[in-house]
VOGU-3710 file (C-alpha; in Angstrom, 3 decimals, decimal comma):
1> xxxxxxxxxx> -23,428/17,943/9,439  -26,681/16,110/10,892  -28,934/19,691/10,020  -27,412/19,227/6,370  -28,510/15,495/6,435  -31,469/16,376/7,693  -32,803/18,423/5,073  -31,353/16,807/2,448  -33,259/13,669/3,122  -35,921/15,993/3,420
11> xxxxxxxxxx> -35,450/17,066/-0,370  -34,913/13,927/-1,290  -39,362/13,475/-2,441  -38,966/17,065/-4,649  -40,137/16,381/-8,316  -36,798/18,054/-9,110  -34,489/15,582/-7,182  -36,600/11,736/-8,552  -36,179/13,542/-11,569  -31,874/14,249/-11,318
21> xxxxxxxxxx> -32,018/11,205/-8,978  -33,278/9,167/-12,028  -31,681/10,208/-14,900  -28,029/9,636/-13,098  -29,183/6,341/-12,056  -30,277/5,453/-15,682  -26,716/7,279/-16,781  -25,032/5,062/-14,410  -26,266/1,651/-15,392  -25,822/2,615/-19,224
31> xxxxxxxxxx> -22,891/3,061/-18,274  -21,226/-0,030/-16,732  -23,932/-1,800/-19,281  -21,816/-0,183/-21,950  -18,258/-1,540/-20,196  -20,166/-4,925/-19,788  -20,375/-5,039/-23,759  -17,257/-4,012/-24,398  -15,707/-6,752/-21,774  -18,188/-9,846/-23,011
41> xxxxxxxxxx> -17,146/-9,087/-26,338  -13,841/-8,491/-25,479  -13,590/-11,861/-23,603  -15,044/-14,304/-26,104  -11,853/-12,785/-28,521  -9,573/-12,820/-26,050  -9,983/-16,691/-24,657  -9,775/-18,663/-27,684  -6,811/-16,987/-28,167  -5,057/-17,947/-24,505
51> xxxxxxxxxx> -6,308/-21,179/-24,471  -6,315/-22,547/-28,268  -9,870/-23,789/-27,150  -13,182/-22,201/-28,771  -15,368/-20,573/-26,210  -19,154/-21,219/-26,785  -19,566/-17,967/-25,580  -20,772/-19,279/-21,762  -17,061/-18,870/-19,812  -17,234/-15,480/-21,535
61> xxxxxxxxxx> -20,769/-14,378/-20,042  -19,832/-15,933/-16,495  -16,657/-14,082/-16,677  -18,587/-11,413/-17,632  -20,574/-11,104/-14,806  -17,823/-12,074/-12,348  -15,536/-9,092/-13,075  -19,075/-6,997/-13,506  -20,135/-7,435/-10,556  -16,419/-7,155/-8,875
71> xxxxxxxxxx> -16,002/-3,499/-11,018  -19,789/-2,537/-10,059  -18,630/-2,883/-6,129  -15,502/-0,795/-6,601  -15,900/1,796/-9,574  -19,820/2,434/-8,349  -18,878/5,466/-6,183  -16,134/6,789/-9,149  -18,918/6,165/-11,689  -21,789/7,780/-9,990
81> xxxxxxxxxx> -19,523/10,952/-8,824  -18,152/11,335/-12,361  -22,075/10,910/-13,385  -23,073/13,150/-10,473  -21,439/15,992/-12,091  -22,873/16,058/-15,417  -26,654/16,652/-12,785  -24,799/17,958/-9,650  -25,410/22,366/-10,975  -29,018/20,955/-11,233
91> xxxxxxxxxx> -29,295/19,534/-7,550  -27,681/22,694/-6,246  -29,855/24,371/-8,218  -33,003/22,638/-6,365  -31,673/22,625/-3,165  -30,618/26,570/-3,045  -34,004/27,354/-4,993  -35,868/25,808/-1,703  -33,753/27,229/0,935  -31,286/29,990/-0,022
101> xxxxxxxxxx> -33,024/31,720/-2,872  -31,890/35,077/-2,054  -27,897/33,380/-3,255  -29,842/31,896/-5,767  -29,987/34,852/-7,693  -26,332/35,665/-8,207  -25,388/31,786/-8,714  -23,346/31,379/-12,033  -24,627/27,874/-13,106  -21,265/25,936/-14,607
111> xxxxxxxxxx> -22,510/24,270/-18,023  -22,293/21,311/-19,725  -18,795/21,317/-20,294  -18,035/22,402/-17,467  -19,649/20,620/-15,083  -18,286/17,188/-18,022  -14,670/18,768/-16,554  -15,534/18,209/-13,088  -16,619/15,167/-13,164  -14,234/13,387/-15,267
121> xxxxxxxxxx> -11,919/15,354/-13,069  -13,430/13,706/-10,098  -13,294/10,042/-11,374  -9,416/10,757/-12,222  -8,320/12,065/-9,457  -10,126/9,219/-6,873  -8,773/6,370/-9,275  -5,192/7,906/-9,335  -4,983/8,891/-6,135  -6,637/5,449/-4,737
131> xxxxxxxxxx> -4,435/3,559/-7,134  -0,943/4,775/-5,192  -2,646/4,377/-2,266  -3,078/0,277/-2,827  0,958/0,031/-1,026  -0,840/1,484/2,132  -3,587/-0,722/2,120  -2,006/-3,405/1,792  0,916/-2,789/3,880  -2,133/-2,348/7,034
141> xxxxxxxxxx> -3,544/-5,787/6,003  -2,418/-7,061/9,449  -4,373/-4,375/11,231  -7,309/-5,520/10,641  -9,184/-2,368/10,100  -5,904/0,037/8,946  -7,362/-0,543/4,805  -11,165/0,493/5,950  -9,334/3,876/8,128  -7,238/4,987/4,985
151> xxxxxxxxxx> -9,821/4,584/2,447  -12,132/5,759/4,403  -10,259/9,045/5,027  -9,244/9,671/1,560  -11,937/9,644/0,132  -13,640/11,744/2,676  -11,079/14,008/1,561  -11,310/13,552/-1,895  -15,060/13,601/-1,799  -15,198/16,670/0,090
161> xxxxxxxxxx> -13,285/18,867/-2,145  -15,072/17,771/-5,323  -18,359/18,185/-3,348  -17,587/21,661/-1,761  -16,054/23,091/-5,489  -18,919/21,850/-6,819  -21,209/24,425/-5,542  -18,901/26,899/-4,730  -17,478/27,322/-8,034  -21,558/28,263/-8,394
171> xxxxxxxxxx> -20,596/31,745/-6,270  -16,955/32,606/-5,731  -14,061/33,330/-8,128  -11,216/31,096/-7,891  -9,025/33,191/-5,123  -12,226/32,959/-2,642  -12,450/29,745/-3,492  -8,461/28,713/-2,165  -9,419/31,155/0,957  -12,767/29,319/1,441
181> xxxxxxxxxx> -11,286/25,793/0,530  -8,541/26,542/3,500  -10,989/27,753/5,979  -13,908/24,884/6,070  -10,902/21,698/5,421  -12,704/20,504/8,611  -15,890/20,564/7,818  -15,485/19,497/4,531  -13,479/16,116/5,134  -16,193/15,236/8,040
191> xxxxxxxxxx> -18,905/15,800/4,478  -16,949/13,545/2,871  -16,377/10,944/5,580  -19,949/11,552/5,962  -20,974/10,214/1,754  -18,351/7,731/1,939  -20,145/6,089/4,970  -23,183/6,223/2,500  -21,076/4,807/0,036  -20,760/1,593/1,918
201> xxxxxxxxxx> -24,376/0,658/2,498  -26,244/-0,819/0,254  -28,942/1,219/-0,832  -28,039/4,343/0,464  -25,347/4,318/-1,493  -28,040/4,883/-4,794  -28,575/8,315/-2,933  -24,946/9,285/-1,761  -24,102/11,664/-4,652  -27,641/13,052/-4,765
211> xxxxxxxxxx> -27,384/13,521/-0,773  -23,476/14,211/-0,632  -24,375/17,027/-3,349  -27,328/18,509/-1,464  -25,278/18,314/2,026  -22,464/20,565/0,551  -24,657/22,816/-0,680  -25,880/23,617/3,305  -22,396/23,088/4,312  -21,643/25,815/1,926
221> xxxxx> -24,873/28,362/2,725  -24,570/27,372/6,636  -20,530/28,877/6,167  -21,724/32,001/4,322  -24,736/32,999/6,107
//
């Protein structure tokens, strides 16, 4: 895992990776901006209806900023991984072109529709499973670190699965992928744990999706060697 992280960090300066990082960040920012605008107009319409007094826009704006900041903190991982689904194939391609050119020759690109489906499926699983885990998180509050341990464990599994599938689907059929998942469950969980850790560190969380996809590529090809 350490080797995969070091190799991924070294490739961050590649022009192809820089372009993909810029595109993914711009699209992520655009998603949150669109959500913020929609939230502002929704609050502007609902505040007078709920309170009975006219808002000059300041209350709605302040409420939008507060909610948007909280949403960005809570949902950044979900949105970033969904966006990564659109560009993940390009990131994997860049890593394979530099480190695994032989494997690249037989790779099957996902295509935009399949990439979008993978990204949206990943986001949906993350939201659904974390919502299901909310009672567990609450029940563990008395343990102080319990919620954090549960959160890391769950999201490590989610990210390990999704990032692994992003790479494996380029090289394996469905039956082979199922076998690969079983054989690499522990290593993929460790991958997911490392990337989950990156997501909670300010500034590094911006790089987490790119690094996660690159590390997953090294993990997959390391297993195939």
